[in-house]
N, C-alpha and C positions, 0 to 999 in steps of 0.2 A: 330276296324275294323269292314270294312263288307269284308265276305269272302268266302267261296262256305260252306254250313254246313258238317260236317265230321259224322259218326256213333256215335261217344260219345256224341253228341248233342242233341240226342234223348230225352233223359228223362227233358230237359230242352225245347225242341222247342215243342214236344205233349199237354202241355198245352196251348202253344199259337194257337195253330191252334183247339184246344179246343173252345177255349172260340169263333172264329168265326163258328163255325160246332152247337153249343149252341144259338147265336144268329141268325143265321139260320134255329133254330126252327127243326134243319132236324127229318122226323117221325123216325128214324132210332134210333135215340138217348133215346127213348121212352120205346127203347126193352134192352137197358144196361146197368149196373151202370155207372158212368165218370170214377170208376178206372179203370174198364173192358176197358172202350172206349179209354182210356187213355194208355191202353196197345195194343189196335187194332193200336194205331196212330200208337207208338213206332215200332211196327209189319211193320208194311208200309212204315215207314221211311226207314228201312234196304232195302225195296225190288229195284229191280229198274224198271221201265217203269210202277212208280203207280203216281198218283197225288201229294203226299207227299212225294215221296221218298228224299233221300237227295240229290242229283241230283237235281232236280227242287226248292234247298232251298238254299237260303243266309241266313246270319243270321249275326247281327250288336252284336258282342262282346265288352265287356268293363268288364277289370278286370278280367277277364275268366269266364267271365257270359253273357247267352243272354240275350243283351236287346231287340231285335225284331228281326225280322224274314218276309222274304218275303218268297211266292212258285208261280214260272211263269215257262211256259209254250209254246210250238208253237203251236199256236188252230189247226194246220195240227195231233196232238198226243192227241186231248182231245177228239174223238170219241174214243180211244183206252186206255184215261189215267183210267179208273175204271176198268180194267179187273181182275186185281190183287184183287180187295176186295172182292171175292168168294172165294178166297182162303185165304185170312186172315181172313173171317169168320168160313170156316172149320178148322183155327188152335186152334180158339176159341170155336170148337163143338158149334156152333151156325146152329144150324137145320133148320132153317126158314129162309131163306136168301132174305135178304133185300136190294137193294140198297141204298147205301147211298146218292147217287145225282142222280136224273133223269130228268132233264133240262139240253140242251146245254149252254154254258156260253159263249162260243167264236167257233169264227170261222177259215177256212181258212184264210190265208194271215196274221194272227194278233200274235201277240207276247203278250202272256195274263199273266197277275198279278192274278192267280186264290186268295190272300188273302195276307195282309199284317198286321202285331200287331205287337204294340209295349210292353213289359211287363209296368203293372199301376208301378210301382215301377219306372221305366225311362222316363215315358210319358211328354212331355213337354220342351223338353229337342234337339227338332228337328230331331231324330229317325227316324221318320216318311218320315221328308222331304232328310233325306238321303236313306236311302231305296229306296222311288222313284227316284232319280236320280241312286242309283246303278241298279236298272231293265231297265231306260232308256238306258244305257252305256250297259248293259249284249244286251241287242235288236239288239243297234248299233254293237255289236262284234259277235252277229251271225247273219247280215246281214237282219234282218229285217225293213220293213220300218213303221208298224201300229203297235203301243203298244195301249193295250185295256186294260179296267179296267168295271166291274161294280160296282157303287156305289147305298145302299139303298137309296132311295126318302127321306126319315124322317132324314138322317143323314147330315142336313145342312153344318157341320165343313169339314166331310170329300170334301162335293161334292164342296164347297168353295175352300178347298184345293186344288182340281182337277183342276178346271177351271181356279185356280192363273197358276198354271205348265204347261199351254197349253192341258188341255185336254177339249175336243167337244163331248156334248153329241148327240149319233147317232139318237139313238132309244129310249123306253123303253122296259122293258119285267120281265118277273114273275117268281122268285127262290123261290121254299119251298113256296108259299103264298106271297113271299115278293114283294115289286114293287121295280123294279131298273132301273136306268137310265144305257145305257151302253154308255162309253166312250171311244173316242179315239184321237191320237195322230199323226201325220207322224214325226216322228223323221229325216227326210232328209230334212223336208222344214225351 
């Protein structure tokens, strides 16, 4: 079943979020251990109005386990999405504050798929596709016309899947030193 994340999902969702952050090679990760970063993600999951807060996370649950997750939100909220990060760093005694994200990933008028990850033990079962359909349904329920995501240019498998599902590449962008396609789809057409 795909459902809204709950507080008790934090421990299972945090490692999936960490996979994305590690793949992006974010500079912040060089200054903290994986264990601390997982704790920070769990803390952010319990905050409201943060990128990774449970309100922005949908999970695919199988037999009581989180098999995959997606993070999504309105592009209108992107500008303030990471304001809570400084407070999270304070909670963990980090003195030299470093932003987690520095580049803009989405824009006004878009409902944005921040990240999607399927646990390695559940891959190849169509869960990613299910989560993508749930993302689209969520956007429609929120009266959004345009859904958007970024896919790393080197990730040909994901790129082909997104094209197959009707996403079109709008332009290129660089996030944390990696080349991405910004892809969109009109859910009303």
